[in-house]
C-alpha positions as CSV (number, residue, x, y, z in Angstrom):
1,T,-53.3,31.5,31.7
2,L,-50.6,32.6,34.1
3,A,-47.8,35.1,33.4
4,M,-45.1,35.7,35.9
5,W,-43.6,39.1,36.4
6,D,-40.2,37.6,37.1
7,L,-39.1,34.0,37.1
8,Y,-36.1,32.3,38.7
9,R,-35.1,28.9,39.8
10,F,-33.8,28.5,43.3
11,R,-30.8,26.5,44.4
12,A,-31.4,23.0,45.6
13,G,-32.0,22.9,49.3
14,T,-34.2,26.0,49.5
15,T,-37.0,25.6,52.0
16,N,-40.1,27.5,52.8
17,A,-38.5,29.0,55.8
18,T,-35.5,30.4,53.7
19,F,-37.5,31.0,50.5
20,T,-37.6,34.8,50.6
21,T,-33.9,35.2,51.1
22,A,-32.6,32.2,49.0
23,Q,-30.3,32.8,46.1
24,R,-32.4,33.0,42.9
25,V,-29.8,32.0,40.4
26,M,-28.6,29.1,38.3
27,T,-25.1,28.0,37.5
28,I,-23.8,26.8,34.1
29,G,-24.5,23.1,33.7
30,G,-26.2,23.0,37.1
31,P,-28.2,19.9,38.1
32,A,-31.6,19.2,36.7
33,G,-33.2,20.7,39.8
34,N,-31.8,24.1,38.9
35,T,-33.1,24.3,35.3
36,L,-35.7,26.8,34.2
37,Q,-39.1,26.0,32.7
38,F,-42.6,27.4,32.6
39,Y,-45.2,25.0,33.8
40,F,-47.2,26.1,36.9
41,V,-49.0,22.9,38.0
42,P,-47.1,21.1,40.8
43,G,-45.9,17.7,39.5
44,G,-46.3,18.7,35.9
45,S,-43.6,19.3,33.3
46,D,-42.9,21.4,30.3
47,I,-40.0,22.5,28.0
48,G,-36.9,24.0,29.6
49,L,-35.6,27.4,28.6
50,S,-32.1,28.1,27.4
51,T,-31.4,31.1,25.1
52,G,-27.9,32.4,26.0
53,G,-25.0,32.5,28.3
54,P,-22.2,34.6,29.8
55,S,-20.1,37.0,27.8
56,G,-22.5,36.9,24.8
57,A,-22.1,33.2,24.3
58,V,-23.9,31.5,21.5
59,T,-23.6,28.0,23.1
60,N,-26.7,25.8,22.5
61,G,-28.4,28.3,20.2
62,G,-27.8,31.4,22.4
63,D,-28.4,34.7,20.7
64,S,-25.3,36.4,22.2
65,E,-27.5,39.0,23.7
66,Q,-28.2,37.5,27.1
67,S,-25.0,38.3,29.0
68,S,-26.8,41.0,31.0
69,H,-28.7,38.1,32.7
70,W,-25.5,36.8,34.2
71,K,-23.3,37.9,37.0
72,R,-19.5,38.1,36.3
73,R,-17.5,35.3,37.7
74,S,-15.1,37.8,39.2
75,L,-17.9,38.9,41.5
76,N,-19.0,35.4,42.4
77,G,-15.9,33.4,43.3
78,G,-14.9,32.6,39.7
79,V,-18.3,31.1,38.7
80,Y,-20.8,32.7,36.3
81,I,-24.3,32.7,37.7
82,G,-27.6,33.8,36.1
83,I,-31.1,32.9,35.1
84,M,-30.2,31.2,31.8
85,D,-28.4,27.9,31.6
86,P,-26.6,27.7,28.2
87,V,-25.9,24.0,28.4
88,L,-29.4,22.9,29.2
89,T,-30.5,20.5,26.5
90,N,-33.1,22.0,24.2
91,N,-36.7,20.6,24.5
92,T,-36.0,19.0,27.8
93,E,-39.0,18.6,30.1
94,R,-38.5,19.2,33.9
95,N,-40.8,18.6,36.7
96,I,-42.0,21.7,38.6
97,T,-41.2,22.0,42.3
98,V,-42.9,23.5,45.3
99,N,-40.4,26.3,45.1
100,D,-41.8,27.3,41.7
101,T,-45.3,27.6,43.1
102,N,-43.9,29.5,46.1
103,A,-42.2,31.9,43.6
104,L,-45.6,32.6,42.0
105,E,-46.9,33.6,45.4
106,I,-43.9,35.8,46.2
107,F,-43.6,37.5,42.8
108,G,-47.3,37.6,41.9
109,Y,-49.0,36.7,38.7
110,N,-51.8,37.7,36.4
111,S,-54.7,35.3,35.8
112,S,-57.0,36.1,32.9
113,G,-60.6,34.8,33.4
114,F,-62.0,32.2,31.1
115,S,-64.9,33.1,28.9
116,T,-68.2,31.3,29.5
117,P,-68.9,28.6,26.8
118,P,-71.8,29.6,24.5
119,N,-73.7,26.5,25.5
120,D,-73.3,27.0,29.3
121,N,-77.0,27.6,29.9
122,F,-79.8,25.1,29.3
123,N,-81.7,27.4,27.0
124,L,-78.6,28.0,24.9
125,G,-77.7,24.4,24.3
126,Q,-75.7,23.7,21.1
127,I,-77.9,22.1,18.5
128,I,-76.5,18.9,17.0
129,G,-78.1,16.7,14.4
130,A,-78.0,13.6,12.3
131,C,-78.0,9.9,13.2
132,S,-74.3,10.0,14.2
133,G,-71.6,12.6,14.7
134,T,-68.9,14.2,16.8
135,V,-68.6,17.7,18.2
136,N,-65.8,19.3,20.1
137,G,-66.3,21.8,23.0
138,T,-65.2,22.8,26.4
139,N,-66.6,23.2,29.9
140,I,-63.8,25.6,31.0
141,G,-65.6,28.6,32.5
142,A,-69.0,26.8,32.6
143,T,-71.4,27.2,35.5
144,K,-74.4,25.5,37.1
145,E,-77.8,27.1,36.8
146,P,-80.3,27.5,39.7
147,G,-82.5,24.4,39.8
148,E,-80.1,22.3,37.6
149,P,-79.7,18.7,38.8
150,S,-76.5,17.0,39.5
151,H,-75.6,15.0,36.4
152,F,-74.4,12.0,38.2
153,I,-75.2,10.6,41.6
154,D,-72.3,8.9,43.4
155,P,-73.8,7.8,46.7
156,P,-73.7,9.2,49.2
157,N,-72.7,12.4,47.4
158,P,-73.5,13.9,44.0
159,G,-70.7,13.0,41.6
160,G,-71.4,15.8,39.2
161,G,-69.8,19.1,39.5
162,S,-70.9,22.6,38.7
163,R,-69.3,23.1,35.2
164,S,-71.9,21.8,32.9
165,V,-72.6,22.5,29.2
166,W,-75.6,21.5,27.2
167,Y,-76.4,20.0,23.8
168,V,-79.7,19.6,22.0
169,W,-80.4,16.6,19.7
170,Q,-83.7,15.7,18.0
171,S,-83.8,12.0,17.2
172,P,-84.3,11.2,13.5
173,S,-85.4,7.7,14.2
174,T,-86.7,5.3,16.9
175,G,-84.3,2.9,18.5
176,S,-81.2,2.6,20.6
177,V,-78.8,5.6,20.8
178,T,-75.4,5.9,22.5
179,F,-73.8,9.2,23.5
180,N,-70.2,9.2,24.9
181,T,-67.4,11.6,25.8
182,F,-64.6,9.3,24.6
183,G,-61.6,11.5,23.7
184,S,-62.4,14.2,26.3
185,S,-59.4,15.5,28.3
186,F,-60.9,15.2,31.8
187,D,-63.0,13.0,34.1
188,T,-66.5,13.6,32.7
189,V,-70.0,12.9,33.8
190,L,-72.8,12.6,31.2
191,S,-76.6,12.8,31.4
192,V,-79.4,12.7,28.9
193,Y,-82.8,14.2,29.6
194,T,-86.1,15.2,28.1
195,G,-87.9,18.3,29.1
196,T,-88.1,22.0,28.3
197,A,-87.0,23.6,31.6
198,V,-83.8,23.0,33.5
199,G,-85.7,22.6,36.8
200,S,-88.1,19.9,35.5
201,L,-86.2,17.4,33.5
202,S,-86.8,13.7,33.0
203,L,-83.6,11.6,33.2
204,K,-83.0,9.1,30.4
205,G,-79.6,7.9,31.7
206,S,-76.4,9.1,33.3
207,N,-72.8,7.8,33.6
208,D,-69.5,8.7,35.2
209,D,-66.7,6.3,34.0
210,A,-67.1,4.1,31.0
211,N,-63.4,3.6,30.1
212,A,-59.9,3.8,31.6
213,D,-59.7,7.5,30.7
214,L,-62.7,8.3,33.0
215,N,-64.9,9.3,30.1
216,S,-68.6,8.6,30.1
217,S,-71.2,6.8,28.0
218,V,-75.0,6.6,28.0
219,T,-77.2,4.3,25.9
220,F,-81.0,4.8,25.8
221,S,-84.0,4.2,23.7
222,A,-84.9,7.2,21.6
223,T,-88.1,8.1,19.9
224,A,-88.2,9.7,16.4
225,G,-88.9,13.4,16.6
226,T,-88.2,13.7,20.4
227,V,-85.8,16.4,21.5
228,Y,-83.1,15.3,24.0
229,R,-81.0,17.5,26.2
230,I,-77.4,16.2,26.8
231,A,-75.4,17.6,29.7
232,V,-71.6,17.2,30.0
233,D,-70.0,18.0,33.3
234,G,-66.8,17.3,35.2
235,Y,-66.7,14.8,38.1
236,N,-66.6,16.6,41.4
237,N,-63.2,15.2,42.6
238,S,-62.5,16.2,46.2
239,D,-65.2,18.9,46.1
240,S,-63.3,20.7,43.3
241,G,-66.4,22.0,41.8
242,G,-66.0,19.6,38.9
243,D,-63.2,18.7,36.5
244,F,-62.8,20.6,33.3
245,G,-61.1,20.6,30.0
246,S,-61.8,19.9,26.3
247,I,-64.9,17.9,25.4
248,V,-65.4,15.4,22.6
249,L,-69.1,14.4,22.4
250,N,-69.9,11.4,20.1
251,W,-73.2,9.8,19.2
252,T,-74.5,6.9,17.2
253,S,-78.0,5.5,16.5
254,A,-78.4,1.8,15.7
255,S,-81.7,2.4,14.1
256,C,-80.9,5.2,11.6
257,P,-81.9,4.6,8.0
258,A,-79.2,4.1,5.4
259,A,-77.3,7.3,4.5
260,N,-78.4,9.3,1.4
261,Q,-75.4,10.7,-0.4
262,I,-77.3,14.0,-1.2
263,D,-77.0,14.8,2.5
264,E,-73.2,15.2,2.1
265,A,-72.4,18.8,1.5
266,G,-69.9,18.2,-1.4
267,F,-72.2,15.8,-3.2
268,F,-75.1,18.2,-2.8
269,V,-73.1,21.1,-4.3
270,R,-71.7,19.1,-7.2
271,Q,-75.2,17.8,-8.1
272,H,-76.4,21.4,-8.4
273,Y,-73.7,22.2,-10.8
274,L,-74.8,19.2,-12.9
275,D,-78.5,19.8,-12.7
276,F,-78.6,23.6,-13.1
277,L,-75.4,24.5,-15.0
278,N,-74.8,21.3,-16.9
279,R,-71.2,21.1,-15.9
280,E,-68.7,19.9,-13.3
281,P,-68.0,22.4,-10.7
282,D,-65.0,24.7,-10.9
283,A,-62.7,24.4,-7.8
284,S,-63.2,27.8,-6.4
285,G,-67.0,27.8,-6.8
286,F,-67.3,24.3,-5.4
287,D,-65.2,25.2,-2.3
288,F,-67.2,28.4,-1.7
289,W,-70.6,26.8,-1.8
290,R,-69.5,23.7,0.1
291,S,-68.1,25.8,2.9
292,E,-71.3,27.7,3.1
293,I,-72.9,24.5,4.4
294,T,-70.0,22.9,6.3
295,S,-69.5,26.2,8.2
296,C,-72.6,25.2,10.2
297,G,-70.7,22.3,11.8
298,A,-73.3,19.9,13.3
299,N,-76.0,22.6,13.7
300,A,-78.9,20.9,11.9
301,Q,-81.0,24.1,11.7
302,C,-78.2,26.1,10.2
303,I,-77.4,23.3,7.7
304,E,-81.1,23.2,6.5
305,V,-81.1,27.0,6.0
306,K,-77.8,27.0,4.2
307,R,-78.8,24.1,1.9
308,I,-81.9,26.0,0.9
309,N,-80.0,29.2,0.2
310,V,-77.2,27.4,-1.7
311,S,-79.7,25.6,-3.8
312,A,-81.7,28.7,-4.7
313,A,-78.4,30.5,-5.5
314,F,-77.9,28.2,-8.5
315,F,-81.2,29.3,-10.1
316,L,-80.4,33.0,-9.2
317,S,-76.8,32.8,-10.5
318,I,-75.7,34.8,-13.5
319,E,-74.7,31.6,-15.2
320,F,-78.2,30.0,-15.0
321,Q,-80.0,33.3,-15.7
322,Q,-78.0,33.8,-18.9
323,T,-78.4,30.2,-20.0
324,G,-81.4,28.3,-18.7
325,Y,-83.6,31.3,-18.0
326,F,-82.7,32.9,-21.3
327,V,-83.8,29.7,-23.1
328,E,-87.1,29.7,-21.4
329,R,-87.7,33.3,-22.5
330,V,-86.7,32.6,-26.1
331,Y,-89.3,29.9,-26.3
332,K,-91.9,32.2,-24.8
333,V,-91.1,35.0,-27.2
334,A,-91.2,32.6,-30.2
335,Y,-94.2,30.5,-29.3
336,G,-96.1,32.2,-26.4
337,S,-97.4,30.0,-23.6
338,A,-99.0,26.6,-23.4
339,T,-102.2,25.7,-21.7
340,G,-102.2,23.3,-18.7
341,N,-104.9,21.7,-16.6
342,S,-105.1,22.1,-12.8
343,T,-107.4,21.0,-10.0
344,L,-106.1,23.5,-7.5
345,G,-109.2,25.2,-6.1
346,G,-111.4,23.4,-8.7
347,A,-110.7,22.2,-12.2
348,H,-109.5,24.9,-14.5
349,T,-106.9,25.7,-17.2
350,L,-103.9,28.0,-16.8
351,L,-101.1,29.4,-19.0
352,V,-97.8,27.6,-18.4
353,P,-94.3,27.9,-20.0
354,I,-94.2,26.2,-23.4
355,V,-90.6,24.9,-23.3
356,R,-90.3,21.2,-22.5
357,Y,-87.6,19.6,-20.4
358,S,-85.8,17.9,-23.3
359,E,-85.7,21.1,-25.3
360,F,-84.6,23.2,-22.3
361,Q,-81.7,20.8,-21.5
362,A,-80.3,20.7,-25.0
363,D,-80.6,24.4,-25.6
364,K,-79.2,25.3,-22.2
365,Q,-76.2,23.1,-22.9
366,Q,-75.7,24.7,-26.3
367,I,-75.4,28.2,-24.7
368,G,-73.4,27.2,-21.6
369,D,-70.9,24.9,-23.2
370,G,-67.5,25.8,-21.8
371,V,-68.8,28.9,-19.9
372,V,-67.7,29.3,-16.3
373,V,-69.0,32.7,-15.0
374,G,-66.4,34.5,-12.9
375,A,-63.5,32.2,-14.0
376,P,-60.3,34.1,-13.4
377,G,-58.4,35.2,-16.5
378,G,-61.1,33.7,-18.7
379,P,-63.1,35.7,-21.3
380,W,-66.4,34.2,-20.2
381,E,-68.5,37.2,-21.1
382,A,-67.3,37.1,-24.7
383,L,-67.8,33.3,-24.9
384,L,-71.3,33.5,-23.4
385,N,-72.3,36.3,-25.8
386,S,-71.0,34.4,-28.8
387,H,-72.9,31.3,-27.8
388,K,-76.1,33.3,-27.4
389,D,-75.7,34.7,-30.9
390,S,-75.1,31.3,-32.3
391,Y,-78.0,29.9,-30.5
392,V,-80.6,32.3,-31.7
393,A,-79.2,32.1,-35.2
394,D,-79.7,28.4,-35.1
395,F,-83.1,28.8,-33.4
396,V,-84.7,30.9,-36.2
397,Q,-83.6,28.3,-38.8
398,R,-85.5,25.4,-37.1
399,S,-88.5,24.1,-38.9
400,R,-90.9,24.9,-36.1
401,F,-89.8,28.6,-36.1
402,I,-89.9,28.9,-39.9
403,T,-93.4,27.5,-39.9
404,A,-94.6,30.0,-37.3
405,F,-92.7,32.9,-39.0
406,P,-92.5,32.3,-42.7
407,A,-90.1,34.4,-44.7
408,S,-93.0,36.3,-46.3
409,M,-94.0,37.8,-42.9
410,T,-93.4,41.5,-42.8
411,A,-91.0,43.1,-40.3
412,A,-93.9,44.7,-38.4
413,T,-95.9,41.5,-38.1
414,F,-92.7,39.6,-37.1
415,V,-92.0,42.0,-34.2
416,D,-95.6,42.4,-33.2
417,T,-96.0,38.6,-33.0
418,L,-92.9,38.2,-30.9
419,N,-94.1,41.0,-28.6
420,S,-97.6,39.6,-28.3
421,N,-96.2,36.1,-27.4
422,A,-94.0,37.7,-24.8
423,G,-96.9,39.5,-23.1
424,N,-96.3,42.9,-24.8
425,P,-93.2,43.9,-22.8
426,L,-92.0,46.4,-25.5
427,S,-92.7,50.1,-25.3
428,V,-94.0,51.7,-28.5
429,D,-90.6,53.2,-29.2
430,E,-88.8,49.9,-28.6
431,R,-91.3,48.2,-30.9
432,N,-90.9,50.8,-33.7
433,Q,-87.1,50.7,-33.4
434,L,-86.9,46.9,-33.8
435,V,-89.3,47.1,-36.8
436,A,-87.1,49.8,-38.5
437,E,-83.9,47.8,-37.8
438,L,-85.3,44.6,-39.2
439,T,-86.7,46.5,-42.2
440,N,-83.4,48.2,-43.1
441,G,-81.3,45.1,-42.3
442,T,-79.3,46.5,-39.4
443,K,-80.8,43.6,-37.3
444,T,-81.5,40.1,-38.4
445,R,-84.5,38.0,-37.3
446,A,-82.2,36.2,-34.8
447,Q,-81.0,39.5,-33.3
448,V,-84.6,40.8,-32.9
449,L,-85.6,37.6,-31.2
450,R,-82.7,37.9,-28.8
451,A,-83.5,41.6,-28.2
452,V,-87.1,40.8,-27.2
453,A,-86.1,37.8,-25.1
454,Q,-83.6,40.1,-23.2
455,D,-86.1,42.9,-22.6
456,S,-86.0,43.8,-18.9
457,D,-89.8,44.0,-18.5
458,L,-90.1,40.4,-19.8
459,E,-87.4,39.2,-17.5
460,S,-89.3,40.6,-14.5
461,A,-92.7,39.4,-15.6
462,E,-91.6,35.8,-16.4
463,F,-89.3,35.3,-13.4
464,R,-91.6,33.5,-11.0
465,R,-93.0,31.2,-13.6
466,A,-89.5,30.3,-14.7
467,F,-88.4,29.8,-11.0
468,V,-91.2,27.3,-10.4
469,L,-90.4,25.6,-13.7
470,A,-86.8,25.3,-12.8
471,Q,-87.7,23.3,-9.7
472,Y,-89.1,20.6,-11.9
473,F,-86.4,20.8,-14.5
474,G,-83.5,21.0,-12.0
475,Y,-84.6,18.8,-9.1
476,M,-87.0,16.3,-10.7
477,R,-85.5,16.4,-14.2
478,R,-88.9,16.2,-15.8
479,N,-91.9,18.3,-17.0
480,P,-94.3,19.6,-14.3
481,N,-97.1,17.4,-15.8
482,D,-95.0,14.2,-16.2
483,T,-95.5,11.2,-13.9
484,P,-96.0,11.1,-10.9
485,D,-98.0,14.3,-11.6
486,L,-101.0,14.0,-13.9
487,D,-101.3,17.7,-14.8
488,Y,-100.1,21.1,-13.7
489,T,-101.8,21.2,-10.3
490,G,-98.4,21.0,-8.5
491,Y,-96.9,23.7,-10.7
492,D,-100.1,25.8,-10.0
493,F,-99.8,25.3,-6.3
494,W,-96.2,26.5,-6.1
495,L,-96.6,29.4,-8.4
496,T,-99.7,30.5,-6.4
497,K,-97.8,30.2,-3.1
498,L,-94.7,32.0,-4.5
499,N,-97.0,34.8,-5.6
500,D,-98.7,34.9,-2.2
501,F,-95.3,35.4,-0.6
502,N,-94.4,38.1,-3.2
503,G,-91.6,35.9,-4.6
504,D,-90.0,35.1,-1.2
505,F,-89.0,31.5,-1.9
506,V,-87.8,31.0,1.7
507,N,-91.0,31.8,3.4
508,A,-93.0,30.1,0.7
509,E,-90.8,27.0,1.5
510,M,-90.7,26.1,-2.2
511,V,-87.0,25.2,-2.5
512,K,-87.1,23.5,0.9
513,A,-90.0,21.3,-0.3
514,F,-88.3,20.2,-3.5
515,I,-84.9,19.3,-2.0
516,L,-86.6,17.4,0.9
517,S,-89.1,15.6,-1.4
518,G,-89.0,11.9,-1.7
519,E,-88.8,12.2,-5.5
520,Y,-85.7,14.2,-5.3
521,R,-83.9,12.3,-2.6
522,H,-84.7,9.0,-4.2
523,R,-82.5,10.0,-7.1
524,F,-79.5,9.5,-4.9
525,G,-80.4,7.0,-2.2
526,P,-83.0,5.6,0.2
């Protein structure tokens, strides 16, 4: 950008020879050639300036503070002169003249350098993805690397300039693909390559002008999985080094499969609310999680990572931990574990969570009904606590529980059975206190059940088993041994892998595998 230290218009008739001594003033209502404006490209235009006039005038929106910019008429033959024209029409565009550019050279100017675009270098190309899309950028401040080819040959001279930027796109399918720069603000050239080094690229196609706006377009045959390097440069008009400006890069693939709505960030987030929290999203939560994904723009790698993290966040959320995970632990405390079959590493049996999908969904809904954790102004903690109390009170009255824990059972046997089912998380003191409280009536059976289910040692011990179980309940909406699985081999595989990575679901690629699985994606589209 240019900023003049002083700016005047010169009276009409000023020449280069008289420029340094010419009168640098304007008169009230002077001709268009004497008006003031701020655009510094010869032949261009911009909005004229008029903010005041002589004797503190407020004509045409003047602020009455500009009189010092004027010379009294008594000193100038009865005519006010100055650098502001109070009767210049607001928002009037005027062409710049050679005198204006001469003024820049005489008065001097400051020019701030342009920053280099982040995708200036081949190895720092901006990653773009999907079958089709649009990204915005710029080649202002871009450079050409040693060994970089000209991106368009216009015999007998290279047509490409030296202001190129790079994009990286991996084709999701095989077939015809078109890249273009339609909508860019300058005369572009466009090339598509394969290769891993700027000095040894294979050209797939290049183009200079594909429309009246001098934008470019390249169509080529892409192969699924192949990485393509796209260079956008400016045409080297009159050895200018290449035109420059704002870039719009568009691409479409004719062979892409039909879109799956789960790939859309908003749909993906809403579905997680439904699958894991059993409710429609609240506005603030939805906007937050959606923006986590959309903040990546078209960066496919960033989007993948964000989708994994957002997905896992729903299992890790307070709301799911206090509803779904609480239900899983209540069933474990009440009934222990079930036995499942697996062929991982050879046929064997293993202990698995006993709660089934239908039981889990109904009970989770009972606790979470109307609860929105973090809702502003809402007593969600009290509502959640009340629901958990009601839930365990109902749970101990179910026939299955009464059969397992008949009324004749002593307080000590009741607590010891719950503790044993849970894997003995209670300390001796915790066990004895619960027995005493149940015996003297300060706690009911329901309250003891809840106390054991909320024991911190149990929460830690059961966490990974519940995490894997939630993958099946949330993404697949089924039990781990339901069709298409025949047993618990899949569950065994993921629990083993999660343990091998010490609970790190990202490096274990567990969440990633479930959200990319055909079974999950086919719930929403092809």
